[in-house]
C-alpha positions in Angstrom: -20.9 12.3 25.4 -22.2 9.3 23.6 -24.5 11.6 21.5 -21.5 13.5 20.1 -20.3 10.3 18.4 -23.6 9.4 16.8 -23.5 9.5 13.1 -26.0 11.9 11.6 -28.5 10.8 8.9 -26.7 9.7 5.8 -29.3 11.5 3.7 -28.7 14.7 5.6 -24.9 14.4 5.1 -25.4 13.7 1.4 -27.7 16.7 1.0 -25.2 19.0 2.7 -22.3 17.6 0.6 -24.2 18.3 -2.6 -25.2 21.8 -1.5 -21.6 22.5 -0.7 -20.5 21.3 -4.1 -23.0 23.5 -6.0 -23.6 26.2 -3.4 -27.2 26.0 -4.5 -30.2 24.2 -3.0 -31.9 24.0 -6.4 -28.9 22.4 -8.2 -28.4 20.0 -5.3 -32.1 19.0 -5.5 -31.7 18.4 -9.2 -28.7 16.1 -8.6 -30.5 14.2 -5.9 -33.8 13.9 -7.7 -35.8 15.5 -4.8 -37.3 18.9 -4.2 -35.4 22.0 -3.2 -37.4 22.1 0.1 -36.4 18.6 0.9 -32.7 19.4 0.5 -33.1 22.5 2.7 -34.9 20.5 5.3 -32.1 17.9 5.4 -29.5 20.5 5.8 -31.4 22.1 8.7 -31.7 18.7 10.3 -28.0 18.2 10.0 -27.3 21.7 11.5 -29.5 20.8 14.4 -27.8 17.5 14.9 -24.3 19.1 14.7 -25.3 22.1 16.8 -24.0 24.8 14.5 -24.8 26.5 11.1 -23.1 24.9 8.1 -24.6 27.0 5.2 -25.2 30.7 5.1 -26.5 33.2 2.7 -23.9 35.2 0.7 -25.6 37.9 -1.4 -27.9 36.0 -3.8 -26.1 32.7 -3.3 -24.8 30.5 -0.6 -21.5 30.0 1.2 -20.2 27.5 3.8 -19.6 28.5 7.4 -16.3 27.7 9.0 -17.9 24.5 10.5 -19.2 23.5 7.0 -15.8 23.9 5.4 -14.1 22.0 8.2 -16.0 18.7 7.5 -16.4 18.9 3.7 -13.2 17.2 2.6 -13.8 14.2 4.9 -17.4 13.9 3.8 -16.4 13.8 0.1 -13.7 11.2 0.8 -16.3 9.2 2.9 -18.8 9.1 0.1 -16.1 8.1 -2.4 -15.2 5.2 -0.1 -18.9 4.2 0.2 -19.1 4.1 -3.6 -15.8 2.1 -3.8 -17.2 -0.3 -1.2 -20.4 -0.8 -3.2 -18.3 -1.4 -6.3 -16.2 -4.1 -4.6 -19.4 -5.9 -3.4 -20.7 -5.9 -6.9 -17.4 -7.2 -8.3 -17.3 -10.2 -5.8 -19.0 -12.1 -8.6 -15.6 -12.2 -10.3 -16.6 -10.0 -13.2 -15.6 -6.6 -14.3 -18.2 -3.8 -14.0 -18.1 -0.5 -15.9 -20.4 2.3 -14.7 -20.9 4.8 -17.5 -23.1 7.9 -17.2 -24.6 9.8 -20.1 -27.2 12.5 -20.6 -30.8 11.2 -20.7 -31.5 12.2 -24.3 -28.3 10.7 -25.7 -28.7 7.6 -23.6 -32.3 7.1 -24.9 -31.7 7.9 -28.6 -28.2 6.5 -29.2 -26.4 4.7 -26.4 -29.1 2.3 -25.2 -29.6 1.0 -28.7 -26.0 0.0 -29.0 -24.7 -1.0 -25.6 -25.8 -4.5 -26.1 -23.3 -4.9 -28.9 -20.5 -3.9 -26.5 -21.7 -6.7 -24.1 -21.7 -9.2 -27.0 -18.2 -8.3 -28.0 -16.9 -8.2 -24.3 -19.0 -10.8 -22.4 -16.6 -10.7 -19.5 -17.5 -7.0 -18.8 -20.7 -6.0 -17.1 -22.1 -2.5 -17.8 -24.2 -0.3 -15.6 -25.7 2.6 -17.6 -26.6 5.7 -15.5 -28.8 8.2 -17.3 -27.9 11.6 -15.9 -30.5 14.4 -15.8 -27.9 16.8 -17.2 -25.6 16.1 -20.1 -22.8 18.0 -18.4 -23.2 16.2 -15.0 -19.7 15.2 -13.7 -17.9 14.3 -10.5 -20.5 11.9 -9.2 -19.4 9.0 -6.9 -19.4 5.6 -8.3 -19.2 6.6 -12.0 -16.2 5.3 -14.0 -16.7 7.2 -17.2 -19.0 9.7 -18.8 -20.3 10.6 -22.2 -20.5 14.3 -21.7 -21.9 17.0 -24.0 -19.8 20.2 -24.0 -17.0 22.1 -25.7 -14.2 19.7 -24.8 -12.9 21.6 -21.8 -12.7 19.1 -19.0 -9.9 20.0 -16.5 -8.4 17.1 -14.7 -10.0 14.5 -17.1 -8.9 12.8 -20.3 -11.4 13.0 -23.2 -12.0 12.0 -26.8 -14.6 13.5 -29.0 -17.2 11.1 -30.4 -19.5 13.5 -32.2 -19.4 17.1 -33.3 -22.7 18.9 -33.3 -24.4 20.5 -36.3 -28.1 21.5 -35.9 -30.5 20.8 -38.8 -34.2 20.2 -39.3 -35.7 16.7 -39.2 -39.3 15.6 -39.8 -41.4 12.6 -40.6 -41.2 11.5 -44.3 -45.0 11.9 -44.4 -44.6 15.7 -44.3 -42.4 15.8 -47.5 -45.2 14.9 -49.8 -48.3 15.9 -47.8 -50.8 18.6 -48.6 -48.2 21.2 -47.6 -45.0 19.7 -49.0 -41.5 20.8 -47.7 -39.7 21.7 -50.9 -37.7 24.7 -49.6 -37.0 26.3 -46.2 -39.6 28.9 -46.7 -42.3 26.2 -46.6 -41.7 25.9 -42.9 -44.2 28.7 -42.4 -47.0 26.2 -43.1 -45.8 23.7 -40.5 -45.5 23.5 -36.7 -42.0 24.2 -35.3 -40.8 21.9 -32.5 -38.5 23.9 -30.1 -36.0 22.8 -27.4 -36.4 24.7 -24.2 -32.8 25.6 -23.9 -30.9 26.2 -20.6 -28.6 29.1 -21.4 -26.4 28.2 -18.5 -24.7 25.8 -20.9 -24.0 28.4 -23.6 -25.5 29.4 -26.8 -27.4 26.8 -28.9 -28.8 27.4 -32.4 -32.5 27.9 -32.3 -35.0 28.1 -35.2 -34.3 31.8 -35.6 -30.6 31.0 -36.1 -31.2 28.2 -38.5 -33.7 30.3 -40.6 -31.3 33.2 -40.8 -28.6 30.8 -42.0 -31.0 29.5 -44.6 -31.9 33.0 -45.7 -35.5 32.8 -44.6 -37.2 35.8 -43.0 -41.0 35.2 -43.2 -41.4 32.3 -40.7 -42.8 33.1 -37.3 -40.4 31.5 -34.8 -42.6 32.4 -31.9 -45.0 29.7 -32.5 -44.9 25.9 -32.1 -44.4 23.4 -29.3 -41.6 23.5 -26.8 -39.9 20.5 -25.1 -37.3 20.2 -22.4 -35.7 17.0 -23.8 -34.5 16.5 -27.3 -35.5 12.9 -27.3 -39.2 13.9 -26.7 -39.0 16.5 -29.5 -37.7 13.9 -31.9 -40.5 11.5 -30.9 -43.0 14.3 -31.7 -41.3 14.8 -35.1 -41.5 11.0 -35.8 -45.2 11.2 -35.1 -45.6 14.0 -37.7 -46.5 16.7 -35.2 -43.9 19.1 -36.7 -40.3 19.8 -37.6 -37.5 19.6 -35.0 -34.0 20.9 -35.0 -31.7 18.0 -34.1 -28.2 16.7 -34.5 -26.5 13.8 -36.1 -25.8 12.1 -32.8 -29.4 12.1 -31.7 -31.2 11.6 -35.0 -28.8 9.2 -36.7 -30.7 6.0 -36.0 -34.1 7.4 -36.8 -32.8 8.8 -40.1 -31.1 5.6 -41.1 -34.3 3.6 -40.3 -36.4 6.0 -42.4 -38.4 7.3 -39.4 -37.0 10.8 -39.9 -35.6 12.7 -42.9 -33.5 15.9 -43.2 -35.5 17.9 -45.8 -32.8 20.6 -46.2 -29.1 20.6 -46.6 -28.5 23.7 -44.5 -27.1 23.1 -41.0 -25.7 25.3 -38.2 -22.3 24.4 -36.7 -22.0 24.6 -33.0 -19.0 24.5 -30.6 -20.5 21.5 -28.8 -19.9 17.8 -29.1 -20.2 14.5 -27.2 -17.1 13.3 -25.5 -16.0 10.2 -23.8 -14.5 11.5 -20.5 -12.8 9.8 -17.5 -10.0 10.3 -15.0 -6.5 9.7 -16.5 -5.9 6.8 -14.0 -9.1 5.1 -15.1 -7.6 4.5 -18.5 -5.1 2.1 -17.0 -7.7 -0.5 -16.9 -8.1 -2.6 -20.1 -11.9 -2.6 -19.8 -12.0 1.2 -20.1 -9.7 1.1 -23.1 -12.0 -1.4 -24.7 -15.1 0.7 -23.9 -13.5 3.9 -25.3 -12.4 2.2 -28.6 -15.8 0.6 -29.0 -17.6 4.0 -28.6 -15.2 5.7 -31.1 -15.9 3.0 -33.6 -19.7 3.1 -33.1 -19.7 6.9 -33.4 -17.7 6.8 -36.6 -20.2 4.2 -38.0 -23.1 6.6 -37.0 -21.5 9.5 -38.8 -21.3 7.4 -42.0 
């Protein structure tokens, strides 16, 4: 009887809860920063410990068994309580702590360069910056607020748009007056195009073909170049003069203002996406979150200028 009351591995419980949330071993693995095989193994260990299947195949996807469904709500509440407990331990120092999550590229190219100013203006508030692997990653335990990339549809949350997204070419100033100068969009045929390896799960994003069509250019081979899976890396390659990247104001603002990048052409492509400050409505009852939101709004407005 004693064995039936033994708590299973916390890692196994967390793996199952994440699989239940996404109904995908691959997406659960991405969230947990481990391999798909490791997640599947943890779920199998939990099923062996519990003594019954929790996850089953459903066509090409997954579904939960009756036993899996039975424990899911309590598990989610339990992990939320663990996160709250960790928060209270951090806050025993008598200081406010704000945990904000943002996509890795946005965090690296915009937020991390500014967050120190928020701390200077609000020395009583400590900040924990969590760089999410996905710019749309939400509903994670222990996160107070998010800077989320999307179309503004966040059911159950309150949000304010910080940036709208327009895609346009950027490059090193050295390329403008080099041996193959960039005087007009057609000159791109002499240069390396830097591409973003886009995950179409998030919706349509303008690529080089889209931008060139908008600019009225038809003789540039968009099938060549270098591909990157993070915009921040593509921008670094552009700064180094390795080619021309398609970027947005939010991600390229600082490099443009500092002269590391230039936008050689006026043409841009409007997108339905933007960066939003997002949190639960009850979160905004705290003055520290009101201060953070207003600071982000002001910083974003300054970047647009």
